[in-house]
Phi, psi and omega in degrees: 000144173268124187232129173264126185247120176263141182077035186291343183271357179276177182300310180288317181303319179300316181289321179299317178302310182295317182292314181298317179294323180293338179266009172092010181269153175270119185241129173255114186271135177226157172201175181294332175248131181274071180249164179282145169265122180234123177204178182293331185249349184221130170224104184223153172261124178273154169257154183278134171211122177267106186286353175267002182243108184302318181296320180292320177299314180295326177300312182291317180298321178295325181284319188272319184054062181279165171279321180234149165241123179250124182254105176257003180280138180192158167269108187251003179280094191301313181292322180296332179299332182298323180265347184228047185296325179297316179293319178295322179298322181299318183275321187271340184235308180297313183299313177302325176296318177297314180297317181297317179298316180295320179293317179302315183294337183250004180069030180264138177281147188230135176237124183244136176267125177250221187197153171294341183286005170287348180258157184271349176083011183268350180288140181283337184249182177294145175281136172253167187298332183279349180298146183283122177294149177202075186295147182246009176215168185296320179302311180299321179297318181289324179291322176295319177299325176295318176301313182297320180299320179292312182297326181288338188256340185200166177250340188270065187223160164237131171245125181247129174253106174262188177197154171047056187282137172221151181181172188288338195253035177179166178296142180201166185301316184298313180297320179298314180297315182291324176297322177290318185294335179298329189246005185231150177283329176211154175226147178256133184224140183298135184237015181236023171234133189232141178197195179240103178305135188229126180281130185303324180292322176295318177299319178300320176294323176295320177300312180299319182298318179294321178294321184289335175265007176059042180290164175217147175111199183259134180224137169269129183226118178202166173294159180282151177100152182244142180210159165267169175300325177298313180302316181295315180296316181297317181294319179298316179294322178296315181294329177276356181059038173280146177272359182301134177275125179261121188251124179283137178221163176282152180297338178298339179278351178230070180298135180236155178303323181254131175293146177246144175295137178290325178228112177237029178293141186240133172284128180255021183299319181296319177300314181295321179294323183286323188253343184072021183224164176231146171281155182295162171300147185297330181296322178293316181289330175299320177300318179297317179297321184296333175297319177292321180300316180297317179298320179296318181292326179292333181280345182282000000 
């Protein structure tokens, strides 16, 4: 399949590019800046595409004529969204609407990345795709608006809600925790928020699997298993054999500009039914990520 990828320079976009190409697909990488992607496994030249500019999107689509457009571009700085909701809305909601309209007009299939933060976190069980969204922060509101924009403009779409993403090609919770743990005798980590830590490469494989079975609709995609941020931090430090003591605390001790859902665990049953596959347990994928983390630190 010929696939146009938006946001190829981000953490998820980088993995999606590598995974899709490894599965035999032709991928044209784009981002807001037309710079080269350089890594141990990927060396590609990106083309420029501003997904908030309808004319620019149409220019690229007319030139490339892909079967699919995958949008991995987003404003993901959750706390910053509280003070810059208009800017986040432009990238997280306006842009998906522009992309969806352009794809609809050309008969192109469209895949949009959303977020678990469209939910308020009050449900006692895992969230399923049919549950009513109720975001409690600006980031969640803009991502939900992006979902609505896509649904209002076309039928030929996949919307994926992932969560707690970590990977080698961008800032993430695991890397932050390990950088802190190197220099401290103890660290305090929130133990009253729960989700499923998800490795960006596994998510990229899930994205590819849904596209390859020609799925449609909304899907929750994450690694298996549930953890708190404390559980994730503690396991990462243990695997790195750090002596740092990880101390569980309530989220009230770490006030943040943006409220976080207490429970954002997602049921992936629909994904498994559609693809016949499961993503690995998060503990297994954390080990895989840590190999990259160690290599990155050695290069510094």
